[in-house]
C-alpha positions as CSV (number, residue, x, y, z in Angstrom):
1,M,49.4,-157.8,-53.7
2,K,45.8,-158.8,-53.3
3,A,46.5,-162.3,-54.5
4,D,49.3,-162.6,-51.9
5,I,46.9,-161.5,-49.1
6,D,44.2,-163.9,-50.4
7,A,46.7,-166.7,-50.4
8,N,48.1,-165.8,-47.0
9,P,45.9,-163.5,-44.8
10,A,48.5,-163.6,-42.1
11,L,50.5,-161.1,-44.1
12,M,48.1,-158.4,-42.8
13,K,48.9,-159.1,-39.1
14,A,51.5,-157.1,-37.3
15,T,54.7,-158.9,-36.5
16,G,57.8,-156.7,-36.2
17,S,56.0,-153.3,-36.6
18,T,53.0,-152.7,-34.3
19,L,51.2,-150.7,-36.9
20,G,51.1,-152.8,-40.0
21,G,51.5,-156.3,-41.5
22,A,54.4,-157.9,-43.3
23,P,56.6,-155.7,-45.5
24,T,55.4,-155.3,-49.1
25,D,59.1,-155.0,-50.3
26,P,61.1,-157.1,-47.8
27,D,64.3,-156.7,-49.9
28,R,64.2,-152.9,-49.2
29,F,62.3,-152.7,-45.8
30,H,62.7,-155.8,-43.7
31,E,61.1,-156.4,-40.3
32,T,64.0,-155.1,-38.2
33,D,64.3,-152.0,-40.4
34,L,60.6,-151.2,-40.0
35,M,60.8,-151.6,-36.3
36,E,63.7,-149.1,-36.1
37,R,61.8,-146.6,-38.4
38,E,58.7,-146.9,-36.3
39,A,60.6,-146.1,-33.1
40,E,62.4,-143.2,-34.9
41,W,59.3,-141.6,-36.6
42,G,56.7,-142.3,-34.0
43,A,53.2,-143.8,-34.7
44,A,51.8,-140.8,-36.7
45,G,54.9,-140.2,-38.8
46,F,55.4,-143.9,-39.5
47,Q,51.8,-144.4,-40.7
48,L,52.0,-141.2,-42.8
49,Q,55.4,-141.9,-44.4
50,F,55.4,-145.7,-44.8
51,M,51.7,-146.6,-45.0
52,L,50.3,-143.4,-46.5
53,D,47.7,-143.3,-43.7
54,T,47.0,-139.8,-42.4
55,S,44.5,-140.7,-39.6
56,L,46.9,-140.6,-36.7
57,S,48.6,-137.5,-38.1
58,D,45.3,-135.7,-38.4
59,A,44.3,-136.8,-34.8
60,E,47.5,-135.3,-33.4
61,R,47.3,-132.2,-35.6
62,F,43.6,-131.5,-34.8
63,P,43.3,-132.4,-31.1
64,L,40.0,-130.7,-30.3
65,K,37.0,-133.0,-30.8
66,T,33.3,-132.4,-30.5
67,R,33.0,-135.8,-28.8
68,D,34.6,-134.3,-25.7
69,L,31.8,-131.8,-25.3
70,I,28.6,-132.6,-23.3
71,V,25.5,-131.7,-25.3
72,M,22.3,-131.3,-23.3
73,D,19.4,-128.9,-22.7
74,V,20.7,-126.2,-20.3
75,P,18.1,-124.3,-18.3
76,P,18.6,-120.5,-18.1
77,E,19.0,-120.2,-14.4
78,V,19.9,-123.6,-12.8
79,A,21.9,-126.7,-13.7
80,P,22.5,-130.2,-12.3
81,V,25.0,-130.2,-9.4
82,R,27.0,-132.9,-11.3
83,V,27.1,-133.8,-15.0
84,A,29.2,-136.8,-16.2
85,W,30.6,-137.3,-19.7
86,G,30.5,-140.7,-21.4
87,A,31.0,-141.9,-25.0
88,A,28.2,-144.5,-24.8
89,P,26.8,-145.4,-28.3
90,E,23.2,-144.8,-27.0
91,K,24.1,-141.3,-26.0
92,V,25.1,-140.1,-29.5
93,H,23.0,-137.2,-30.9
94,K,22.2,-138.8,-34.2
95,D,20.2,-135.8,-35.4
96,L,23.1,-133.4,-35.1
97,D,25.6,-133.0,-38.0
98,N,29.3,-133.9,-37.5
99,V,31.4,-131.0,-38.6
100,G,34.6,-132.6,-37.3
101,F,36.6,-135.4,-38.8
102,D,35.5,-139.0,-39.5
103,G,34.5,-140.8,-36.3
104,D,33.8,-137.6,-34.3
105,R,30.4,-137.4,-32.5
106,L,28.3,-135.3,-30.2
107,Y,27.3,-137.0,-27.0
108,A,24.6,-136.4,-24.3
109,P,25.7,-136.8,-20.7
110,I,25.9,-140.3,-19.3
111,F,24.7,-139.1,-15.9
112,T,23.2,-136.0,-14.4
113,S,22.4,-135.6,-10.8
114,A,18.8,-135.1,-9.7
115,D,19.7,-132.0,-7.7
116,F,19.8,-128.6,-9.3
117,Q,21.4,-125.4,-8.1
118,P,21.4,-121.8,-9.4
119,F,24.5,-120.9,-11.5
120,S,27.2,-119.2,-9.5
121,G,28.0,-116.8,-12.3
122,S,26.9,-115.7,-15.8
123,V,29.0,-113.7,-18.3
124,M,28.7,-112.5,-21.9
125,D,31.9,-112.3,-23.8
126,I,32.1,-110.3,-27.1
127,D,34.8,-110.3,-29.8
128,P,34.2,-107.1,-31.9
129,S,34.8,-107.6,-35.6
130,G,37.9,-106.1,-37.1
131,R,37.5,-105.7,-40.8
132,G,36.4,-107.5,-43.9
133,S,34.1,-110.5,-43.4
134,D,34.9,-111.0,-39.7
135,E,31.9,-111.4,-37.4
136,T,31.2,-109.7,-34.1
137,A,31.1,-112.9,-32.1
138,Y,29.5,-113.4,-28.7
139,I,29.0,-116.1,-26.2
140,V,27.0,-116.4,-23.0
141,T,28.6,-118.8,-20.5
142,K,27.3,-119.8,-17.0
143,F,29.3,-121.5,-14.3
144,L,28.6,-124.1,-11.6
145,N,30.9,-126.5,-9.7
146,G,33.8,-126.4,-12.1
147,V,31.8,-126.7,-15.3
148,V,31.2,-124.1,-17.9
149,F,27.7,-124.1,-19.5
150,I,27.3,-122.5,-23.0
151,R,23.8,-120.9,-23.1
152,R,24.2,-118.7,-26.3
153,W,26.9,-118.6,-29.0
154,G,26.8,-116.8,-32.3
155,G,27.9,-113.8,-34.4
156,F,26.7,-110.8,-36.4
157,R,28.2,-109.9,-39.8
158,D,27.2,-106.3,-39.7
159,G,30.1,-105.1,-37.5
160,H,29.2,-102.5,-34.9
161,S,25.8,-101.5,-36.3
162,E,23.0,-100.2,-34.1
163,A,21.0,-103.4,-34.8
164,T,24.0,-105.6,-33.6
165,L,24.5,-103.5,-30.5
166,R,20.8,-103.5,-29.7
167,R,20.6,-107.3,-30.1
168,L,23.6,-107.9,-27.9
169,A,22.1,-105.8,-25.2
170,E,18.8,-107.8,-25.4
171,I,20.6,-111.1,-25.2
172,A,22.5,-109.9,-22.1
173,K,19.2,-109.0,-20.5
174,E,17.4,-112.2,-21.5
175,E,20.2,-114.3,-20.0
176,K,20.5,-112.1,-16.9
177,V,24.3,-112.0,-17.2
178,N,26.3,-110.5,-14.3
179,L,29.0,-109.0,-16.5
180,V,29.6,-108.1,-20.2
181,R,33.2,-108.4,-21.4
182,A,34.8,-107.4,-24.7
183,E,38.2,-107.6,-26.2
184,G,39.7,-104.2,-25.9
185,N,42.6,-104.6,-28.4
186,F,40.5,-103.2,-31.3
187,G,39.5,-99.6,-30.8
188,D,41.0,-99.4,-27.3
189,G,37.8,-100.3,-25.5
190,M,35.5,-98.2,-27.8
191,F,33.1,-101.1,-28.4
192,L,31.8,-101.2,-24.8
193,R,31.4,-97.4,-24.9
194,L,29.1,-98.0,-27.8
195,L,27.2,-100.9,-26.2
196,E,26.5,-99.3,-22.8
197,P,23.8,-96.9,-24.0
198,H,22.0,-99.9,-25.6
199,L,22.2,-101.8,-22.3
200,R,20.6,-98.8,-20.5
201,A,18.0,-98.5,-23.2
202,V,16.8,-102.1,-22.7
203,G,16.7,-101.5,-19.0
204,Y,19.7,-103.6,-18.1
205,P,22.7,-101.4,-17.1
206,V,25.0,-104.4,-16.2
207,A,28.7,-104.1,-15.4
208,T,31.1,-104.1,-18.3
209,E,34.8,-104.9,-18.6
210,D,37.5,-104.6,-21.2
211,H,40.3,-107.2,-21.5
212,K,43.3,-107.4,-23.7
213,V,45.1,-110.4,-25.2
214,S,48.6,-111.0,-26.5
215,G,50.7,-113.7,-28.2
216,Q,50.0,-115.9,-31.2
217,K,46.2,-116.4,-31.4
218,E,46.2,-120.1,-32.3
219,V,48.5,-121.1,-29.5
220,R,46.6,-119.0,-27.0
221,M,43.2,-120.5,-28.1
222,M,44.6,-124.0,-28.0
223,G,46.1,-123.5,-24.6
224,L,42.8,-122.3,-23.1
225,I,40.3,-124.6,-24.8
226,R,42.2,-127.9,-24.9
227,P,42.4,-128.6,-21.1
228,A,38.8,-127.7,-20.4
229,L,37.5,-129.7,-23.4
230,Q,39.5,-132.8,-22.7
231,Q,38.6,-132.8,-19.1
232,H,34.9,-132.6,-20.2
233,R,34.3,-129.3,-18.4
234,I,32.3,-127.7,-21.2
235,V,28.5,-128.3,-21.5
236,I,26.8,-126.8,-24.5
237,D,23.0,-126.4,-25.0
238,T,21.4,-128.5,-27.7
239,T,19.7,-125.5,-29.3
240,V,23.1,-123.7,-29.4
241,V,24.5,-126.6,-31.4
242,R,21.6,-126.6,-33.9
243,D,21.7,-122.8,-34.3
244,D,25.5,-122.8,-34.8
245,L,25.2,-125.3,-37.6
246,Q,22.1,-123.7,-39.2
247,S,23.6,-120.2,-39.1
248,A,26.8,-121.4,-40.8
249,K,24.7,-123.1,-43.6
250,R,22.7,-119.8,-44.1
251,A,25.9,-117.8,-44.2
252,A,27.4,-120.2,-46.8
253,Q,24.3,-119.8,-49.0
254,L,24.3,-116.0,-48.7
255,L,28.0,-115.7,-49.3
256,K,28.4,-118.3,-52.0
257,G,31.1,-117.3,-54.4
258,S,32.8,-115.0,-51.9
259,D,35.9,-115.7,-49.8
260,R,33.9,-118.0,-47.5
261,G,32.4,-120.0,-50.4
262,S,30.0,-122.7,-49.4
263,S,32.0,-124.0,-46.5
264,M,31.1,-124.3,-42.8
265,E,33.9,-122.0,-41.7
266,T,31.6,-119.7,-39.8
267,S,30.4,-122.5,-37.5
268,G,32.0,-122.4,-34.0
269,L,32.1,-126.2,-33.9
270,Y,33.8,-126.3,-37.3
271,Q,36.4,-123.8,-36.0
272,L,36.8,-125.9,-32.9
273,T,37.6,-129.1,-34.7
274,H,39.9,-127.6,-37.3
275,L,42.1,-125.5,-35.0
276,T,45.9,-126.2,-35.0
277,E,48.7,-124.2,-33.5
278,A,50.0,-123.2,-36.9
279,R,49.7,-119.5,-37.6
280,G,46.7,-118.8,-39.8
281,A,45.3,-122.2,-39.3
282,L,41.7,-120.9,-39.6
283,K,40.4,-118.4,-42.1
284,H,37.7,-117.4,-39.7
285,D,38.0,-118.0,-35.9
286,D,35.7,-115.3,-34.4
287,R,33.4,-117.7,-32.5
288,L,36.3,-119.9,-31.3
289,D,38.2,-116.9,-30.1
290,V,35.3,-115.7,-28.0
291,L,35.0,-119.1,-26.5
292,A,38.6,-118.9,-25.5
293,H,38.0,-115.5,-23.8
294,A,35.2,-117.0,-21.8
295,L,37.3,-120.0,-20.6
296,A,40.1,-117.6,-19.7
297,Y,37.6,-115.8,-17.4
298,W,36.4,-118.9,-15.7
299,S,39.8,-120.7,-15.5
300,S,40.6,-119.5,-12.0
301,R,37.3,-121.1,-10.7
302,M,37.4,-124.3,-12.7
303,N,39.3,-126.3,-10.1
304,A,36.1,-126.8,-8.2
305,D,35.1,-130.5,-7.8
306,A,31.6,-131.2,-9.0
307,H,31.5,-134.5,-7.1
308,E,32.5,-132.7,-3.8
309,A,29.9,-130.1,-4.4
310,E,27.3,-132.8,-4.8
311,L,28.3,-134.4,-1.5
312,K,28.2,-131.0,0.3
313,L,24.7,-130.4,-1.1
314,K,23.6,-133.9,0.1
315,E,25.0,-133.2,3.6
316,A,23.2,-129.9,3.8
317,Q,19.9,-131.5,2.7
318,D,20.4,-134.2,5.3
319,R,21.0,-131.6,8.0
320,E,17.9,-129.7,7.0
321,F,15.8,-132.9,7.0
322,E,17.0,-133.8,10.5
323,R,16.2,-130.2,11.7
324,L,12.7,-130.4,10.3
325,I,12.1,-133.9,11.9
326,F,13.2,-132.8,15.4
327,Q,11.3,-129.5,15.0
328,T,8.0,-131.2,14.4
329,Q,8.5,-134.2,16.7
330,V,5.8,-134.6,19.4
331,I,7.2,-135.2,22.9
332,P,5.4,-138.2,24.6
333,V,3.1,-137.3,27.5
334,H,4.9,-139.6,29.9
335,S,8.2,-138.0,29.3
336,R,7.0,-134.5,30.3
337,R,7.9,-133.1,33.6
338,K,5.0,-133.1,36.1
339,T,4.8,-130.0,38.1
340,G,1.5,-130.3,39.9
341,R,-0.1,-127.6,42.0
342,G,0.9,-127.4,45.6
343,R,3.7,-129.9,45.1
344,G,6.1,-129.8,48.1
345,R,3.7,-127.7,50.1
346,R,3.3,-128.6,53.8
347,R,0.0,-129.8,54.9
């Protein structure tokens, strides 16, 4: 085979099939036959079955990529009016590990507007742990102009302990969230009843809300995360990415030899890139599930156009500038009305 290619490199160029070179066994699979099979199987199936190449199959099976995220430092109370995604080589975060498949990357934004605005909302979502080695996962998301900003993301392995409840209350206060939401399927809303005294104890009695979910978990998560991710509507703080990767490494070391082994399965980004719609696709999906809860909450507001919002802000700033100019303008002396004493008086 190699000798044939060395003698005639043109054998590697696609002719009949668009995905490969000349047939290796033309008596069995001639050009016309391969063209028909490619049309029948599709690109991924053809490469898998006839070329033993799983790359396209993996890409279709695992559609969520970290390269579709925007990774940047996110201030706690304000954000750029517009943030633009771009897969420019110079924007790759080379210091952040890739937990996805080969070729995946983490990118900084290709453009951020100079104007900042306060977030229009801030919510903490919590997914209480069920049993076994599940985490109590949480995420703090903030919203501005159709974009969801991830400010905090993590999990606690000690279930509903007092320490976990206290720390969740402290995070809610630190981030000044407007609402704390928790999945109410487990314990029929009991988790928030346990959390509320801790919110009052830290001096932050914020509003709380239960919500319930239904249907196959994997399909639900994919349906919520995929559109927002592929439209580049999710911005994640750089520190959150580092903490997610580091916490997974620490968990792997602590739990080495257990059911989690030494893998990265507790990483939210790992869960993101390894999700499929197959039932039981992930052994641990706590952090990904809580991200899906957050996106479900913001979905009704994500149709806002960031570019339109930037134009509206610019118009408002121009109007304010004009107002200040006219307010401070000095009227020339010659244009003032002269009244004069005794004007129009008979002599």
